[in-house]
Structures are given as C-alpha cells and as structure tokens.
N, C-alpha and C positions, 0 to 999 in steps of 0.2 A: 567478560568485559563489555560494557555498554558503549556502543558507538556514540561519539559526541557530535553534536550539530555545531557547525561553525557559527560563532556569534554574528558574523557579518550576514549570513543567510537569514538569521532571525529578523534582521532589519529590512530585508528585501520583500516588498509587497507582493511581487510575483510568486516568490517561494511560499509565502503565507497562503496566498490564494490557491496554489496548486496543492498544498498540504490539506487545506480545508476540503477541497473537492475530492481528493483521494480518500479522506476519512469518510466522506458521505457515501462513496460508492464501494468501499472495501467489502461490504457484506455480500456483494454480487458475485464475488469470486470464491471458489471452493478450493480447499487444500487437497481434496481427494482427486486422484487421477481419474480420467474419463473411463478407463478400463474397469476401475473398481465399481463405477456406477452401472455400467452396461453388462458386466459379467463376462465380457470378451477377453481373450488373452492374446 
C-alpha cells in the first residue's frame, strides 16, 4: 500500500520547499549501518 499525500499539503509552499530540499540532499545518507562500513561489531 502506497502512502497517500494529503492534497492540502501539496498546496502548501513550505511543504513543497522542504520536499525539494530533502530530495536534493537524500544522496548524502546511506542505508548501510555504520558497523557494516567499519567492520566493527
């Protein structure tokens, strides 16, 4: 089931701006845990 975005939010300029900024920086975050990168347990 795909979560729906409230249509009222889509009209909100602040929501639009925050979503745009989030999409720009999303590549900076990794889904891998830090331990997987360092090899520590």
